[in-house]
C-alpha positions, 0 to 999 in steps of 0.5 A: 496524540501518539506516534503514528508514522515511523520513519523505515524501510516499510512503512507502518501506520498506526493511528490513534484518531480523536472524535469530537463528539456534539454533546448536550448544549444547555440553554444559556438564558431561559434554562428550557433546553429550547426556547432562549438564547443559547437553546438548540434553536437560536442564535449562539447555540449548535444550529448558527455560525460559530457555534459548534455544529458548522463543518465550516465554523471559523471558531477554533476553540472546539465550537463554543459560541458566546454564550454555550456550555461546550458542545463537543466531548473528546474520545479516543479510536484506535486505527492502523494502516491496512497490509496490502497483499503482494504477490511474491512471483518467482522465478526459479529456472535452469537459468538461475544458475548462473552468476548474476553478474561478470565479476561475482562470486554468487548465482542469481538464486542464493542473492534471490535468497537472500533479498527476499528472506530479508522482503519478508524479515522487514514487512512482516505484520505490515504485508500481506504476503504471498507465494507462488516459484516457475514453473512448479515442475522441471519443464514448462509447468506453469506456476502456483500459489501455494501459499496463500496471501494472508496475516502469517505467512511469513513462515511458511514462505522463508521455508520456500524460499530458503527451498529452492532449486533452480532447474525448468524452463520459465512460462512467465504468461501462464504463471501470471494468467494463474496469480489474476485468476487466484481470489486472494488477490481480489480482495476488495479490502485492499491494495493488490500488488504482484512482485516478478523476480525473472531473470530470462526471456519467457521460454514456455510454452512454445518455446517449450522452455527451450526457445524464445517465441514471439507468442510466449512475450506476448502471453507474458504481456497480455498477462501483466495488461490483464492484472492491473485492468483488474485492480493489481499492480505488478513491479516487475524485477530483472536480476542478472547482468544480461539477464540470459540475453532479455530483451530489456522491452519486453521486461519494459513494456511488461513493467509500463503495462503492469502499472508501476513504472520506472522513471526514466529509460529502464522502467523495470528494476534492473539489479546487478548484485543483490545490493540492487535487489535488496533496495529494488525490493525494500524500494517496492516494499515502501510503495505499497505500505503507507495510504491507507489507513481503517478506523476501529470505529465508523465516525458520527459525522465523516464529513467533520474529519481534519487530517493533520501532519504532524512532528515527531513529537505530535506538534506543529501540526498543519492541516491536510487538505480533502480531496474529492478529486483524489489528486493530492490529498486525503478522503474517507471512504465510507465503504470501507471506513478507512482514511485514504491518500492520494498523489504526492500526499501519498508519496509523502507519507509513503518516504518516511517524510511524516512522523505523525499522523492526526485524524480529528474529528469535530465542530471546526479545524481544532489547530 
């Protein structure tokens, strides 16, 4: 087996799947293919206990019963992680010209550019990035998706990042509603996410880009809530030491409503420096990758799939529990022909704690 899970800031999964498929067995007594012992109908054949056909078979020898010839052959197929869609929704309002913190010589916009470029560099090929900046004009124009989520979007997004300039108000709610209207985030074949990077309170449309109103903050919170209800989780990042006098309760509430709150009192990702922002984006990148593996070939016997976590040499493999309740374990998604991981098992993969994953299909666990 090959190593398929690399430790890095962004985890990339590629998978070598070995399928054990029933082949022909021959009658070891009469040779009639179906009448005597060792054929396809009696004891020690391919249909009884301790043979090679039962998912509950306790034999570890590849499923060969007494008197049987081997009934399992092997072949290999490639499979890999399914890159998620991640829309970057980035605040470029006028306050992004301010210093990130009191002692910093850098502006929020400078830190945002460097950290976002780092995320694109590390996630390219593993995340399908999309891009939205807001406002879309010099006042209160809501953001629009200007780069579609795709496998080839990285170069275009880098150009957008590097050409950013700070001006205008903060139409957070309307921009997030436009993100929810974007059909690319409603891809049923993938996981879909939004990263909201903002440095201040919503000031549009009611506040006309100048003042904070309850209507605008409510609009922003409801937009995140609606994204989550439609299956799109939102990570919320607050950039800047003072967050432009942002009410932290709003960002906390938005992080909770978005479905990806941090543990602790501060639920959003608070970034008071370039290092903070880079770490936040690295953490987010690691979380959106790593919990599903697409198979290139549909297994003939999905009930006989086995999943193992192994060391870096593909050895010391430990069978992992299948969990049809999707709490902690893995399961096969026949609608999308993929292996999905749930709960703490998914967390292990995302953290880089697992070196190698092996998926086999066979008459009995091979280890």
